[in-house]
Phi, psi and omega in degrees: 000131176262170177297337180281343175282342182295129178263116182254126181292118180253348177295143180084011179247017186060033178288124178300324182286314189263334184256005182268355185295339182296337179294339179272349182061026176244126184281152171056041176291142172265109188264109174239053185245278184310139186277062161237164187262156177264023182252147173295142175294161181307145185300328179295327177290316178300316180295321180296320179292317179299316181298319180290321180296325182294342178296326173089352178238127187234054182283185179304135188225134174264166180271122182285167178302327181297331176298310181294322182293326179295323177293313181300315181295319180299312183290333175289314184287316187274323188241003175054047177224139178271107176264130179270144183303321184283001171274339192275126175237111178297142180223161181287348182164172185290315180296317171303324177298320176298317179299315179300317182295317179299317180293326184284324193241001178224168177240158176308136182094343177292159181257142179231129183275132168230156186244104189263156006288139185210161181317125188305318181302339175302313179297314188295313185293327178294308185288325179296334180266009175078020175260169184248142179278130173247106193269126173239093185294141173291154177264125181248133175218116180053041177084359181251135187248143175227158174283143179265087185291326180296315178293325178303315179300321185288324189275349180284123177230191187291344178261359180276123187243336192211152170234131175259117181262142174245112185212112356299154191273128175253114025250359193276351172080011177285142168250109189295133180287159183304317182293329176292317180292323177299315181293318177300314181297320180299317180296314183292323177296313182296326183266003179061047180253129174282136178253128171251113187254111176280109183240036184295334179264017188304327184277344183264076183226137185255135178301141011269004178296152179223130178282132174249114172300129192307319184289354179275346186274342179198133178298333181297334182284350179297336185267349184225019188232139172241122177261128178249125184227167174192151173277002193297312180288317185300316189245010177059051179233033184300330181292350180268359171052061182237148176185173180212143170255141172252117184227096183294326181285122179298322180299311180292322179298317180296319179294317180296312181296327180297323178294315179300314182294324180293336179259005176055049181243022184278343176283170184219160172297124183303323181282337172294321178296310182298315183292319179300312182297316181294319181298314182287335179281321193237004192269000188296313182298317177300317180298318180299320177293319178301313182299321178297317181292316181296319181296320178293325173300315181297317177299318181297316179299311182298314181297315181298310184295322180290328183276336188240351183215177171257018173284131182250145176203165176240148171292123183293150172285332179204168184079167174253036182239138177241140187256104188264128185259110179261014188291346175290346179261096183275053183266149175284345179290149176279108183302316182299316179297319180294321176299317178298315181298331179270001171103014181237128181249106172251175174275127179292132187301326185291345177290346178265005181121166182300334179292347181267000179297131182095359180244163170223144177259130183242128177272117183260011180274068181204175181300146178302325180295321178291320177302314181298319178299318180296318181294324177295325177293318178299313179301314179298319183293313184286331180287338175286000000 
């Protein structure tokens, strides 16, 4: 038994994932939806938080040099990229970072490209800020997704200002290859499009795939790219609201920072600072064990579904999310509703865009026993 097999009771802790089920009015739901993990964060992170808490005073706190150095060292060791300290802008999280970028670099009525099916907040933050979605749907063939570069060229017009990239991609699990990112970057540079790259799942990548931080594929991208990162998914600390933007261009960095300062959001959660530094300093061994466990979970899910159902899925190249294809079931019944009625809460595919109709997103960052229970519910549901 590994530490990842341990089942920790999360109900009754105000968990958005586990305690939000009452809104469905269905009792005893098994929630494999929201993208946080059911695993304890590394012990070094827990100890660092305890040590800071024991001080007893939690006043206004700045980020020490060691905070920045931990980020720089992590990205050098894990992703083989030299991040400069003056590129780093702390943010409360990746989605707030997207909001800051939209406010800094676009105007109401401008168009922003997203590549669907994609993480629902991309749609929400664009429309809530009065901008327009310019949709470039991914191309799917036998469960494998690619970017549609030809259509991308066609949809860019004089009001298109920005592209939001998801890498690794949520929900389809692609880790974009260097040549794909190079082609995307070339188009955006030529068309004068700013790229905001959500790389929150950058550390959750399975061999032989390799994550490429977007600005590492071409020096030209240093002038038009904002990288958004966080330790939150990697180390299961999303509740501490921590993140960082990497912005090599001083002009873009100043514009981005001005939005944060205008909203008085430059301060940070004291425990987010402590946890980020500890995670990046001491978390590599834990991460390697996590990746091994998650990959075996993915293999188990794929094997089970293929042997017992007509639900199709692929082992993701990255993320701890699996994209389940229920389109072989041409039933008039609502699959998502039936899964809920049988006690399993996944993310309904259509929330990621119209391209997600017929799919469900499953979070596999939990104990193998819980995964097995969920798969039995899926089997029971589709056989009915």
